[in-house]
Every structure is written in C-alpha cells, then in structure tokens.
N, C-alpha and C positions, 0 to 999 in steps of 0.2 A: 231213109236207109242208104248208107253209102255203098259204093261198088263192092268193097270187100265183104261187108256184112251180107249184102244180097247174094253174093257168090257162095259164101259159107253156108247161108241158109238153104239155098237151092241144092248145093252139093250134098249137104247133110240129109236132105229129104230123099235124094237118090240112094244114099247109103242105107237109110232105114227101109227103103222099099225093096232094093235089090240085093243088099248085103254089101260088105266092104271089099272083100277079096275079089269078088266077081267083076268089080268095076275098075277099069284102068283110067289113068288121067286122060287118055284119048277119048274114052267113052264119056267121061264127065264133060269134057269140052264140047263134044258133039251133041250131047243131050241138052246142054245149056246154050248152044249156038255161039260158042266162043272159040277163039283161036288158042292153040296151046301156048303161044307166046304171051297172050294176055293172062292165061291161067297161071303161068309161072312168074308173072310179075306180081301176082297176088299172094301166092304161097310157094314155099321152097320145093316141096314134093308132096307125095300122097300122105306120108306120115304127118307132115306139118298140117295138111288139110284136115286130116282126121282129128288131130289134137285140137286144132282151132274149132272144129265143128263140135267136139265134145264140150269144150269150154263154153261155147255159145249156148248149147242145149242146157247145160247145168245152170248157167246164169239166168236163162229164160225160165227154167223150172223153179228156181229159188224165188224169183220175183213173183211168179204166178201163185205159188203156194203161200208165200208170205201175205199176199193180198187176200187170198181165200181165208186164211186164219184170222186176219185183222177184221174181216167182215162177218165172221161167224159168231153166233150168239151163245154157243156152248161148245164144250169139248166134243160132244157127240157130233155136232154140226161140222166141226173142224174135220173129223175123220171121214164124214160123208164127202165133204169137199175135196179132201185129199184123194179119196178113192176115185172120184170122177176124173180128177186131173191126171193122176198117174195111170189109171187103167186105160183111159183114152189114148195116152201117149204110147203105152206098151202095146196096145192093139195095132198100132201102125208099124211096129218094128219087125223086120224080117228075122226069123229065128237064128240065122247064122251070124247076125251082127255081134251078139255077145261073145260067141266063140272067136270070131275074127279079131275083136278088140283084145281079148285075153292073150291070144297067141301071137298076133302080128303087130299090135299097137299098145305095148305096155304103158307108155307114158299117158296115152289117152285113157286107158283103163284105170290108171292110178288116180286121175282126176275124178273119175266116177266113184272110186272107192273112198277117196277123201270126202267127197260130197255126202256119201252115205254115212260114213263114220262120224262126221262132224255135224253137218247141217241137219240131216234126217234124224240122227240120234237126238240132238238137242230139241228138234221139233217134237218128236215123240215124248221125250222127257217132260217138256213143258205141257204137252197135251195131257199126259197122265196126272201131273200135279194139278192142272186146272180141273180135270174131271173129278178128282178126289175132293177138291175144295168145293166144287159145285154140288157134290153129293150124288154124282152119276156113276162114279167108279167105286169099287170096293175100297174101304178105308185101310185095309191091311195090306195093300199092294206095296211092293218095293219098286218105285218108279225107275231107279237106275237099272235094276235087274231086268225089268220088263222091257225097257227101251233097248237093252242089249239083246234080249231074246228076239225082239222084232227085227233088229238088224241082222241077226243070224238067220232068221227065216227068209229075209230078202236075199241073203247070200245064196241060200238054197235054190230059190227060183231062178237065180241068175247063173246057176251051174249048168254049163253046156250039156252035160250028161243027162240031167233031168229034163232039159228042154227038148233034146232030140229023142228021148224015150217016153215023153209024155203026150197023151192025146189032147191035152189042154193047151191053149194059147197062153202067152205071157199075161195077157189081160185077164184071162180066167184064173190063172194061178194066183195073180195078185189079189183078185177079188176074194178068193178062198182064204188067203192069208189074212186079209183085213177082217173078214167075217169071223174067223177063228180068234183074232186079236180082240175085237170089240166084245164078243160074247164071253171071252175069258176075263175081261176086266170090268165090265159093266155090272152094276147091281140091278135089282128089279126096277128101280126108278129110271136108271139109264136105259134099260131095255124098252121101257114104255115110251121114253122120249124118242128112241130110235124108231119104234113102230110108227109113231105119229109123224116123224119127219119123212119116213118112207112113203107116206100117203100123198105127199106133195108130187105134183105132176112131173117136176124136173128130176125127181129121184126114183121114179117108178122103174127105170131100166136097170137099176142096181138090185142085187139079190143078197139079202141078209137073213134069209129064212133059216 
C-alpha cells in the first residue's frame, strides 16, 4: 500500500466514524500523526480528500462483491453474501455521513449514485436472471423492473430525513430491505434454500425471518 492509499484509507475511516463535516484537515492530520504540509502534498483540500475516499471505497466494494458473487453457488447465496458485505460496512458509518455527502460534497455523492445506478443495478439484474434460471425465483418476475425497485428502496434508506427519524441503524434498514426483496422474489424452492443456508454458522447472525 503506497503512502497516498494508506492516507486515503485511514482518513476515510475517520470520516465514517466521526462524520465528515465535524472533522477539519487539522483534525485529520493530528489523528493520523501527520503534518499539514504532508497532507496537502497528498490531496488538494478536504473536498478532494472526500472524493478520493469515496472512489476508493466504491472500488473496494465492487471488488469484494464481485468476488463474493463469483464464489456463490446460487442466486440465493449471492444475496446472502451481498447482505453480509453491505450490512457490515453500513454498520460502521456515522449517520451524518450521508447528509454531509449530499449537502457539502456533491461530486463524491455523484460517484456513489453512479455506483448504485450502474454497478448495483446490473448486479441485481443478473442475480434476478440467475435466480429465475435456477428455479429459485418466481418465473413471472420482470428483472429490469425489480432491479429498479431495489435501487429505489436503497435510495430511501440513504435519505437523511429517514435516517435521522428512524430508530434503526443503516445496517438494520438494509437488512430489512434485503429481507423484503428476497421474500418478494423467491418461490417455495428458493425459500427452502434460504432456510438451509441460514442454518450455516457463518450466516446465523443474519435475520430473514
């Protein structure tokens, strides 16, 4: 890991833990034990840092999810892997981060939106087609429509008004969305496969009741 990547990684972790607006570049330098001069040799300013951090997070997430999907034996297993990956990440994010991104860092927010509308949409579309082919999802589904509905549901949980007025965490909201999604598309055979997979020790922390 080079110096820039290490800095971006550690600074992004600070943002997710404390929020973006609440941290100044002085705070970041102090937390990471760096001089401001070194920090500004790596990034232009805070907006540049947030943008680079978002791109790094998105690239890392896409790599992880792609690997999970390649290793999955079924469409249902893909969705369980996706849930574990995304929910864990969302559980580490400070609630104010989404609001801060939308209001103060539109370029970084656009990167996230593009990721959701392109990568995540195609991911869900392919999962739906695979599940239908495997006989785990209902045959009469419209994959393009359902994938779009899923993206709209994700938009809702990333709505700051919902976040600040909800007693649930981002992680809990995402799990509820996934539960709703899977139970809405799976047929009886798919539900049975889901139940069997949930008996595995590595999946017992998830809730698809």
